[in-house]
Backbone bond lengths (Angstrom), bond angles and torsions (degrees), N, CA, C in turn:
res aa  C-N    CA-C-N  psi(-1)  N-CA   C-N-CA  omega(-1)  CA-C   N-CA-C  phi
1 M - - - 1.443 - - 1.532 108.70 -
2 T 1.353 115.31 130.41 1.459 119.14 -178.74 1.516 109.18 -102.82
3 T 1.302 114.74 148.63 1.464 119.02 176.89 1.514 108.37 -94.70
4 F 1.298 115.02 134.84 1.465 121.01 -178.40 1.520 108.25 -95.80
5 P 1.316 118.00 126.13 1.472 119.93 -177.81 1.538 111.13 -75.61
6 V 1.307 115.22 84.47 1.461 121.24 -176.62 1.523 111.14 -62.84
7 A 1.302 117.07 -40.05 1.461 120.38 -178.45 1.521 111.13 -62.58
8 A 1.316 117.23 -39.62 1.466 120.47 179.89 1.523 110.63 -66.64
9 V 1.310 116.34 -39.31 1.467 119.98 178.54 1.523 110.34 -66.70
10 R 1.325 116.63 -39.78 1.469 119.90 178.77 1.531 111.12 -62.99
11 V 1.313 116.60 -42.36 1.467 120.77 178.96 1.521 109.86 -64.56
12 E 1.325 116.81 -43.91 1.466 120.25 179.56 1.529 111.00 -62.85
13 M 1.325 116.36 -42.67 1.471 119.41 179.58 1.525 111.13 -66.19
14 A 1.319 117.59 -38.73 1.459 120.72 178.16 1.522 110.74 -64.56
15 T 1.322 116.67 -40.45 1.464 120.92 178.51 1.522 110.97 -64.30
16 E 1.321 116.36 -46.40 1.471 120.40 178.99 1.527 110.86 -64.02
17 S 1.316 116.25 -40.76 1.465 120.15 179.69 1.528 110.77 -63.04
18 A 1.315 117.00 -41.72 1.465 120.56 178.37 1.522 110.95 -64.83
19 A 1.328 117.01 -39.37 1.467 120.37 179.47 1.523 110.66 -65.75
20 V 1.322 116.17 -42.11 1.469 119.57 178.28 1.524 110.27 -64.98
21 R 1.315 117.02 -40.14 1.462 121.23 179.71 1.532 111.04 -61.62
22 V 1.329 117.02 -43.42 1.468 121.30 178.98 1.525 110.32 -65.44
23 E 1.331 116.65 -44.02 1.463 120.38 179.96 1.530 111.11 -62.98
24 M 1.323 116.60 -41.79 1.467 119.66 179.39 1.527 111.20 -66.44
25 A 1.319 117.32 -37.79 1.462 120.13 178.18 1.524 110.65 -62.37
26 K 1.325 117.09 -41.19 1.470 120.81 177.87 1.523 110.90 -64.01
27 E 1.322 116.64 -44.68 1.471 120.38 -179.27 1.526 111.18 -66.05
28 F 1.330 117.02 -41.16 1.465 119.57 177.98 1.525 110.98 -62.51
29 A 1.324 117.24 -38.68 1.463 120.58 178.02 1.524 110.46 -64.47
30 A 1.334 116.72 -40.37 1.468 119.88 179.06 1.526 110.87 -66.07
31 V 1.319 116.96 -42.22 1.468 120.44 178.88 1.520 110.39 -65.22
32 R 1.325 116.78 -40.85 1.467 120.27 179.22 1.531 110.58 -62.22
33 T 1.331 116.74 -40.22 1.464 120.70 178.72 1.525 110.78 -64.95
34 E 1.335 116.94 -45.52 1.470 120.40 178.33 1.521 110.97 -60.81
35 L 1.313 116.62 -42.22 1.459 121.08 -178.98 1.523 111.10 -65.85
36 T 1.314 116.84 -40.68 1.463 120.71 178.96 1.524 110.94 -63.50
37 V 1.319 116.78 -43.80 1.468 120.81 179.00 1.527 110.08 -64.40
38 G 1.321 117.04 -44.28 1.462 120.68 179.50 1.517 112.25 -61.94
39 L 1.325 117.02 -41.62 1.463 120.15 178.69 1.524 111.51 -66.82
40 A 1.317 117.35 -37.66 1.465 120.21 178.31 1.524 110.74 -64.17
41 E 1.336 116.61 -42.52 1.467 119.63 178.32 1.525 110.86 -65.08
42 T 1.318 116.98 -41.22 1.461 120.86 179.48 1.523 110.58 -64.61
43 R 1.323 116.78 -40.94 1.462 120.52 179.55 1.533 110.43 -63.01
44 A 1.317 117.14 -41.18 1.463 120.62 179.39 1.530 110.83 -64.83
45 D 1.331 117.20 -43.02 1.468 120.33 177.94 1.521 111.11 -63.73
46 L 1.312 117.21 -42.17 1.460 121.18 -179.83 1.526 110.80 -63.59
47 L 1.309 117.08 -42.05 1.460 120.65 178.49 1.525 111.16 -64.65
48 K 1.332 116.68 -41.14 1.468 120.57 178.48 1.523 110.61 -60.73
49 W 1.326 117.29 -49.24 1.460 120.41 -178.65 1.527 111.63 -67.68
50 S 1.318 117.70 -31.64 1.467 120.11 176.43 1.525 110.40 -64.11
51 F 1.324 116.97 -44.84 1.463 119.39 178.20 1.522 111.34 -62.64
52 L 1.323 117.55 -40.85 1.464 119.87 177.59 1.525 110.86 -62.06
53 F 1.326 117.34 -40.87 1.458 121.17 178.09 1.527 110.43 -63.23
54 W 1.336 117.41 -45.98 1.461 120.34 -178.95 1.525 111.52 -63.72
55 I 1.314 117.65 -40.21 1.465 120.68 178.10 1.523 110.06 -64.54
56 G 1.325 117.22 -42.07 1.467 120.81 177.48 1.516 111.81 -63.49
57 Q 1.308 117.30 -41.54 1.461 120.46 178.47 1.527 110.88 -65.29
58 F 1.319 117.10 -41.46 1.460 120.30 178.68 1.528 110.49 -62.67
59 A 1.325 117.18 -42.23 1.465 120.68 179.14 1.524 110.68 -64.53
60 A 1.334 117.31 -42.06 1.465 120.30 -179.53 1.522 111.26 -65.70
61 V 1.309 117.86 -44.98 1.469 120.75 179.49 1.522 110.23 -66.15
62 S 1.318 117.66 -39.62 1.470 120.34 178.19 1.525 110.76 -63.16
63 A 1.330 117.33 -41.59 1.468 120.49 178.94 1.521 110.81 -65.02
64 M 1.326 117.65 -41.46 1.469 119.92 178.28 1.517 111.28 -64.90
65 M 1.322 117.38 -41.44 1.470 120.27 179.04 1.527 110.48 -65.14
66 A 1.322 117.50 -41.88 1.462 120.29 178.65 1.524 110.20 -63.06
67 F 1.324 117.67 -42.34 1.464 121.42 178.32 1.523 110.80 -62.30
68 L 1.320 116.80 -45.72 1.464 120.10 -179.64 1.525 111.31 -64.88
69 L 1.314 117.83 -41.40 1.466 119.96 -179.76 1.527 111.29 -66.99
70 R 1.338 117.80 -34.86 1.464 120.20 176.95 1.520 110.94 -72.33
71 T 1.316 116.99 -38.25 1.462 121.00 -178.14 1.522 110.63 -69.11
72 I 1.308 116.66 -48.57 1.466 120.06 -179.17 1.523 109.38 -71.53
73 G 1.292 116.88 -47.70 1.459 122.37 176.64 1.521 112.10 63.18
74 P 1.308 116.47 171.53 1.473 120.16 178.08 1.525 110.06 -73.43
75 R 1.292 118.02 137.62 1.468 121.95 -179.74 1.477 111.75 -119.09
């Protein structure tokens, strides 16, 4: 009958677990940074296109109002 060195296995598993934990923390930080940058870029693009849409809508409504005021005219 052989004796199994349980303490050595526990130490090895704890060491490996700590290494995996550190590696995962680094990877999660990198993913979080990439996600933050991507969201910031998306937010900037969305804001830009929103302003373009609002300016276009204002121009269209202004043109329609000018057309209607000229067509109806003062009576």
